[in-house]
N, CA, C, O and CB atoms as a CASP TS submission, in Angstrom:
PFRMAT TS
TARGET T0000
AUTHOR 0000-0000-0000
METHOD Language model
MODEL 1
PARENT N/A
ATOM      1  N   MET     1     -16.969 -28.322 105.682  1.00  0.00           N
ATOM      2  CA  MET     1     -17.240 -27.438 104.521  1.00  0.00           C
ATOM      3  C   MET     1     -15.875 -26.909 103.982  1.00  0.00           C
ATOM      4  O   MET     1     -15.030 -26.414 104.728  1.00  0.00           O
ATOM      5  CB  MET     1     -18.212 -26.213 104.940  1.00  0.00           C
ATOM      6  N   HIS     2     -15.721 -27.044 102.678  1.00  0.00           N
ATOM      7  CA  HIS     2     -14.507 -26.664 101.995  1.00  0.00           C
ATOM      8  C   HIS     2     -14.629 -25.207 101.590  1.00  0.00           C
ATOM      9  O   HIS     2     -15.654 -24.795 101.047  1.00  0.00           O
ATOM     10  CB  HIS     2     -14.241 -27.571 100.769  1.00  0.00           C
ATOM     11  N   THR     3     -13.520 -24.373 101.867  1.00  0.00           N
ATOM     12  CA  THR     3     -13.524 -23.036 101.459  1.00  0.00           C
ATOM     13  C   THR     3     -12.940 -22.997 100.092  1.00  0.00           C
ATOM     14  O   THR     3     -12.043 -23.758  99.726  1.00  0.00           O
ATOM     15  CB  THR     3     -12.787 -22.155 102.422  1.00  0.00           C
ATOM     16  N   MET     4     -13.531 -22.004  99.296  1.00  0.00           N
ATOM     17  CA  MET     4     -13.009 -21.860  97.887  1.00  0.00           C
ATOM     18  C   MET     4     -11.816 -21.003  97.878  1.00  0.00           C
ATOM     19  O   MET     4     -11.653 -20.175  98.774  1.00  0.00           O
ATOM     20  CB  MET     4     -14.061 -21.264  96.931  1.00  0.00           C
ATOM     21  N   ASP     5     -10.930 -21.157  96.876  1.00  0.00           N
ATOM     22  CA  ASP     5      -9.877 -20.171  96.681  1.00  0.00           C
ATOM     23  C   ASP     5     -10.298 -19.164  95.636  1.00  0.00           C
ATOM     24  O   ASP     5     -10.518 -19.502  94.473  1.00  0.00           O
ATOM     25  CB  ASP     5      -8.565 -20.844  96.277  1.00  0.00           C
ATOM     26  N   LEU     6     -10.407 -17.920  96.071  1.00  0.00           N
ATOM     27  CA  LEU     6     -10.796 -16.818  95.179  1.00  0.00           C
ATOM     28  C   LEU     6      -9.502 -16.235  94.540  1.00  0.00           C
ATOM     29  O   LEU     6      -8.469 -16.042  95.182  1.00  0.00           O
ATOM     30  CB  LEU     6     -11.610 -15.688  95.982  1.00  0.00           C
ATOM     31  N   HIS     7      -9.647 -15.989  93.293  1.00  0.00           N
ATOM     32  CA  HIS     7      -8.549 -15.298  92.561  1.00  0.00           C
ATOM     33  C   HIS     7      -9.161 -13.974  92.007  1.00  0.00           C
ATOM     34  O   HIS     7     -10.161 -13.966  91.289  1.00  0.00           O
ATOM     35  CB  HIS     7      -7.935 -16.238  91.351  1.00  0.00           C
ATOM     36  N   TYR     8      -8.509 -12.892  92.381  1.00  0.00           N
ATOM     37  CA  TYR     8      -9.033 -11.616  92.024  1.00  0.00           C
ATOM     38  C   TYR     8      -8.412 -11.105  90.703  1.00  0.00           C
ATOM     39  O   TYR     8      -7.222 -11.310  90.464  1.00  0.00           O
ATOM     40  CB  TYR     8      -8.789 -10.635  93.153  1.00  0.00           C
ATOM     41  N   HIS     9      -9.171 -10.478  89.892  1.00  0.00           N
ATOM     42  CA  HIS     9      -8.713  -9.847  88.736  1.00  0.00           C
ATOM     43  C   HIS     9      -7.876  -8.618  89.196  1.00  0.00           C
ATOM     44  O   HIS     9      -8.246  -7.938  90.153  1.00  0.00           O
ATOM     45  CB  HIS     9      -9.902  -9.467  87.811  1.00  0.00           C
ATOM     46  N   PRO    10      -6.802  -8.359  88.535  1.00  0.00           N
ATOM     47  CA  PRO    10      -5.867  -7.171  88.830  1.00  0.00           C
ATOM     48  C   PRO    10      -6.644  -5.880  89.018  1.00  0.00           C
ATOM     49  O   PRO    10      -6.369  -5.138  89.961  1.00  0.00           O
ATOM     50  CB  PRO    10      -4.824  -6.959  87.656  1.00  0.00           C
ATOM     51  N   LEU    11      -7.664  -5.569  88.098  1.00  0.00           N
ATOM     52  CA  LEU    11      -8.390  -4.349  88.283  1.00  0.00           C
ATOM     53  C   LEU    11      -9.175  -4.363  89.582  1.00  0.00           C
ATOM     54  O   LEU    11      -9.231  -3.345  90.271  1.00  0.00           O
ATOM     55  CB  LEU    11      -9.302  -4.113  87.121  1.00  0.00           C
ATOM     56  N   PHE    12      -9.785  -5.491  89.936  1.00  0.00           N
ATOM     57  CA  PHE    12     -10.540  -5.626  91.188  1.00  0.00           C
ATOM     58  C   PHE    12      -9.596  -5.400  92.392  1.00  0.00           C
ATOM     59  O   PHE    12      -9.935  -4.678  93.329  1.00  0.00           O
ATOM     60  CB  PHE    12     -11.218  -7.044  91.274  1.00  0.00           C
ATOM     61  N   SER    13      -8.461  -6.004  92.347  1.00  0.00           N
ATOM     62  CA  SER    13      -7.460  -5.852  93.388  1.00  0.00           C
ATOM     63  C   SER    13      -7.033  -4.394  93.645  1.00  0.00           C
ATOM     64  O   SER    13      -6.928  -3.900  94.768  1.00  0.00           O
ATOM     65  CB  SER    13      -6.259  -6.662  93.028  1.00  0.00           C
ATOM     66  N   ARG    14      -6.804  -3.770  92.499  1.00  0.00           N
ATOM     67  CA  ARG    14      -6.459  -2.328  92.540  1.00  0.00           C
ATOM     68  C   ARG    14      -7.572  -1.487  93.150  1.00  0.00           C
ATOM     69  O   ARG    14      -7.323  -0.637  94.005  1.00  0.00           O
ATOM     70  CB  ARG    14      -6.153  -1.815  91.129  1.00  0.00           C
ATOM     71  N   TRP    15      -8.847  -1.738  92.689  1.00  0.00           N
ATOM     72  CA  TRP    15      -9.978  -1.034  93.222  1.00  0.00           C
ATOM     73  C   TRP    15     -10.160  -1.272  94.717  1.00  0.00           C
ATOM     74  O   TRP    15     -10.507  -0.347  95.452  1.00  0.00           O
ATOM     75  CB  TRP    15     -11.210  -1.434  92.486  1.00  0.00           C
ATOM     76  N   LEU    16      -9.924  -2.521  95.183  1.00  0.00           N
ATOM     77  CA  LEU    16     -10.087  -2.914  96.491  1.00  0.00           C
ATOM     78  C   LEU    16      -9.070  -2.136  97.396  1.00  0.00           C
ATOM     79  O   LEU    16      -9.400  -1.641  98.474  1.00  0.00           O
ATOM     80  CB  LEU    16      -9.929  -4.419  96.586  1.00  0.00           C
ATOM     81  N   SER    17      -7.841  -2.070  96.887  1.00  0.00           N
ATOM     82  CA  SER    17      -6.752  -1.307  97.587  1.00  0.00           C
ATOM     83  C   SER    17      -7.130   0.160  97.806  1.00  0.00           C
ATOM     84  O   SER    17      -6.932   0.742  98.872  1.00  0.00           O
ATOM     85  CB  SER    17      -5.429  -1.374  96.767  1.00  0.00           C
ATOM     86  N   GLU    18      -7.697   0.726  96.708  1.00  0.00           N
ATOM     87  CA  GLU    18      -8.159   2.177  96.720  1.00  0.00           C
ATOM     88  C   GLU    18      -9.265   2.354  97.747  1.00  0.00           C
ATOM     89  O   GLU    18      -9.260   3.299  98.536  1.00  0.00           O
ATOM     90  CB  GLU    18      -8.690   2.637  95.284  1.00  0.00           C
ATOM     91  N   VAL    19     -10.253   1.384  97.718  1.00  0.00           N
ATOM     92  CA  VAL    19     -11.272   1.498  98.773  1.00  0.00           C
ATOM     93  C   VAL    19     -10.789   1.457 100.118  1.00  0.00           C
ATOM     94  O   VAL    19     -11.247   2.210 100.978  1.00  0.00           O
ATOM     95  CB  VAL    19     -12.227   0.490  98.653  1.00  0.00           C
ATOM     96  N   ALA    20      -9.832   0.567 100.364  1.00  0.00           N
ATOM     97  CA  ALA    20      -9.211   0.394 101.632  1.00  0.00           C
ATOM     98  C   ALA    20      -8.620   1.665 102.171  1.00  0.00           C
ATOM     99  O   ALA    20      -8.653   1.950 103.368  1.00  0.00           O
ATOM    100  CB  ALA    20      -8.183  -0.631 101.542  1.00  0.00           C
ATOM    101  N   GLU    21      -8.053   2.453 101.196  1.00  0.00           N
ATOM    102  CA  GLU    21      -7.382   3.768 101.633  1.00  0.00           C
ATOM    103  C   GLU    21      -8.465   4.875 101.906  1.00  0.00           C
ATOM    104  O   GLU    21      -8.315   5.779 102.728  1.00  0.00           O
ATOM    105  CB  GLU    21      -6.343   4.298 100.472  1.00  0.00           C
ATOM    106  N   VAL    22      -9.484   4.708 101.178  1.00  0.00           N
ATOM    107  CA  VAL    22     -10.541   5.883 101.304  1.00  0.00           C
ATOM    108  C   VAL    22     -11.607   5.653 102.235  1.00  0.00           C
ATOM    109  O   VAL    22     -11.994   6.592 102.930  1.00  0.00           O
ATOM    110  CB  VAL    22     -11.220   6.179 100.000  1.00  0.00           C
ATOM    111  N   ASP    23     -12.163   4.439 102.340  1.00  0.00           N
ATOM    112  CA  ASP    23     -13.314   4.194 103.210  1.00  0.00           C
ATOM    113  C   ASP    23     -13.221   2.869 103.960  1.00  0.00           C
ATOM    114  O   ASP    23     -13.541   1.831 103.380  1.00  0.00           O
ATOM    115  CB  ASP    23     -14.584   4.222 102.397  1.00  0.00           C
ATOM    116  N   GLU    24     -12.823   2.858 105.150  1.00  0.00           N
ATOM    117  CA  GLU    24     -12.606   1.648 105.925  1.00  0.00           C
ATOM    118  C   GLU    24     -13.823   0.817 106.161  1.00  0.00           C
ATOM    119  O   GLU    24     -13.780  -0.413 106.203  1.00  0.00           O
ATOM    120  CB  GLU    24     -12.034   1.990 107.200  1.00  0.00           C
ATOM    121  N   GLU    25     -15.030   1.601 106.329  1.00  0.00           N
ATOM    122  CA  GLU    25     -16.239   0.829 106.479  1.00  0.00           C
ATOM    123  C   GLU    25     -16.666   0.069 105.182  1.00  0.00           C
ATOM    124  O   GLU    25     -17.030  -1.105 105.254  1.00  0.00           O
ATOM    125  CB  GLU    25     -17.346   1.752 106.923  1.00  0.00           C
ATOM    126  N   ILE    26     -16.624   0.697 104.078  1.00  0.00           N
ATOM    127  CA  ILE    26     -16.962  -0.046 102.823  1.00  0.00           C
ATOM    128  C   ILE    26     -16.006  -1.204 102.667  1.00  0.00           C
ATOM    129  O   ILE    26     -16.435  -2.324 102.390  1.00  0.00           O
ATOM    130  CB  ILE    26     -16.892   0.889 101.553  1.00  0.00           C
ATOM    131  N   PHE    27     -14.682  -0.954 102.841  1.00  0.00           N
ATOM    132  CA  PHE    27     -13.681  -2.020 102.674  1.00  0.00           C
ATOM    133  C   PHE    27     -14.074  -3.206 103.590  1.00  0.00           C
ATOM    134  O   PHE    27     -14.012  -4.358 103.159  1.00  0.00           O
ATOM    135  CB  PHE    27     -12.214  -1.488 103.020  1.00  0.00           C
ATOM    136  N   GLY    28     -14.473  -2.934 104.835  1.00  0.00           N
ATOM    137  CA  GLY    28     -14.797  -4.003 105.726  1.00  0.00           C
ATOM    138  C   GLY    28     -15.945  -4.808 105.213  1.00  0.00           C
ATOM    139  O   GLY    28     -15.953  -6.039 105.258  1.00  0.00           O
ATOM    140  N   GLU    29     -16.941  -4.063 104.711  1.00  0.00           N
ATOM    141  CA  GLU    29     -18.178  -4.742 104.232  1.00  0.00           C
ATOM    142  C   GLU    29     -17.794  -5.611 103.005  1.00  0.00           C
ATOM    143  O   GLU    29     -18.249  -6.753 102.931  1.00  0.00           O
ATOM    144  CB  GLU    29     -19.332  -3.666 103.845  1.00  0.00           C
ATOM    145  N   VAL    30     -17.010  -5.141 102.076  1.00  0.00           N
ATOM    146  CA  VAL    30     -16.579  -5.871 100.938  1.00  0.00           C
ATOM    147  C   VAL    30     -15.835  -7.122 101.338  1.00  0.00           C
ATOM    148  O   VAL    30     -16.045  -8.196 100.774  1.00  0.00           O
ATOM    149  CB  VAL    30     -15.736  -5.015 100.072  1.00  0.00           C
ATOM    150  N   MET    31     -14.965  -6.973 102.314  1.00  0.00           N
ATOM    151  CA  MET    31     -14.146  -8.119 102.735  1.00  0.00           C
ATOM    152  C   MET    31     -15.030  -9.191 103.477  1.00  0.00           C
ATOM    153  O   MET    31     -14.725 -10.382 103.434  1.00  0.00           O
ATOM    154  CB  MET    31     -12.970  -7.620 103.675  1.00  0.00           C
ATOM    155  N   ALA    32     -16.105  -8.744 104.141  1.00  0.00           N
ATOM    156  CA  ALA    32     -17.019  -9.612 104.832  1.00  0.00           C
ATOM    157  C   ALA    32     -17.739 -10.451 103.704  1.00  0.00           C
ATOM    158  O   ALA    32     -17.823 -11.678 103.769  1.00  0.00           O
ATOM    159  CB  ALA    32     -18.057  -8.760 105.752  1.00  0.00           C
ATOM    160  N   LEU    33     -18.255  -9.697 102.659  1.00  0.00           N
ATOM    161  CA  LEU    33     -18.881 -10.466 101.582  1.00  0.00           C
ATOM    162  C   LEU    33     -17.920 -11.440 100.852  1.00  0.00           C
ATOM    163  O   LEU    33     -18.281 -12.579 100.555  1.00  0.00           O
ATOM    164  CB  LEU    33     -19.472  -9.506 100.579  1.00  0.00           C
ATOM    165  N   LEU    34     -16.651 -10.941 100.565  1.00  0.00           N
ATOM    166  CA  LEU    34     -15.716 -11.931 100.020  1.00  0.00           C
ATOM    167  C   LEU    34     -15.461 -13.180 100.849  1.00  0.00           C
ATOM    168  O   LEU    34     -15.312 -14.283 100.323  1.00  0.00           O
ATOM    169  CB  LEU    34     -14.448 -11.286  99.794  1.00  0.00           C
ATOM    170  N   THR    35     -15.416 -12.975 102.149  1.00  0.00           N
ATOM    171  CA  THR    35     -15.229 -14.079 103.048  1.00  0.00           C
ATOM    172  C   THR    35     -16.375 -15.007 102.997  1.00  0.00           C
ATOM    173  O   THR    35     -16.187 -16.222 102.935  1.00  0.00           O
ATOM    174  CB  THR    35     -15.022 -13.609 104.424  1.00  0.00           C
ATOM    175  N   ALA    36     -17.609 -14.462 103.022  1.00  0.00           N
ATOM    176  CA  ALA    36     -18.845 -15.247 102.899  1.00  0.00           C
ATOM    177  C   ALA    36     -18.810 -16.075 101.592  1.00  0.00           C
ATOM    178  O   ALA    36     -19.135 -17.262 101.594  1.00  0.00           O
ATOM    179  CB  ALA    36     -20.104 -14.300 102.924  1.00  0.00           C
ATOM    180  N   LEU    37     -18.408 -15.422 100.471  1.00  0.00           N
ATOM    181  CA  LEU    37     -18.310 -16.168  99.194  1.00  0.00           C
ATOM    182  C   LEU    37     -17.276 -17.269  99.223  1.00  0.00           C
ATOM    183  O   LEU    37     -17.495 -18.318  98.617  1.00  0.00           O
ATOM    184  CB  LEU    37     -17.980 -15.225  98.066  1.00  0.00           C
ATOM    185  N   GLU    38     -16.146 -17.076  99.911  1.00  0.00           N
ATOM    186  CA  GLU    38     -15.141 -18.130 100.051  1.00  0.00           C
ATOM    187  C   GLU    38     -15.724 -19.265 100.720  1.00  0.00           C
ATOM    188  O   GLU    38     -15.584 -20.400 100.264  1.00  0.00           O
ATOM    189  CB  GLU    38     -13.938 -17.676 100.791  1.00  0.00           C
ATOM    190  N   VAL    39     -16.456 -18.996 101.916  1.00  0.00           N
ATOM    191  CA  VAL    39     -17.000 -20.096 102.787  1.00  0.00           C
ATOM    192  C   VAL    39     -18.145 -20.827 102.197  1.00  0.00           C
ATOM    193  O   VAL    39     -18.216 -22.054 102.256  1.00  0.00           O
ATOM    194  CB  VAL    39     -17.440 -19.558 104.104  1.00  0.00           C
ATOM    195  N   HIS    40     -19.105 -20.035 101.589  1.00  0.00           N
ATOM    196  CA  HIS    40     -20.399 -20.611 101.211  1.00  0.00           C
ATOM    197  C   HIS    40     -20.493 -20.808  99.651  1.00  0.00           C
ATOM    198  O   HIS    40     -21.415 -21.469  99.172  1.00  0.00           O
ATOM    199  CB  HIS    40     -21.563 -19.677 101.724  1.00  0.00           C
ATOM    200  N   GLY    41     -19.543 -20.235  98.883  1.00  0.00           N
ATOM    201  CA  GLY    41     -19.608 -20.355  97.451  1.00  0.00           C
ATOM    202  C   GLY    41     -20.584 -19.450  96.746  1.00  0.00           C
ATOM    203  O   GLY    41     -20.695 -19.495  95.521  1.00  0.00           O
TER
END
């Protein structure tokens, strides 16, 4: 299975960085979903 290369919009990257600083649990969930998207499309 081929993983996709995701490219994040700068606004999304900024939001994700802010989430990482504020709520580690939500950040982990978002990263898990992004990883699933990379793997499964």
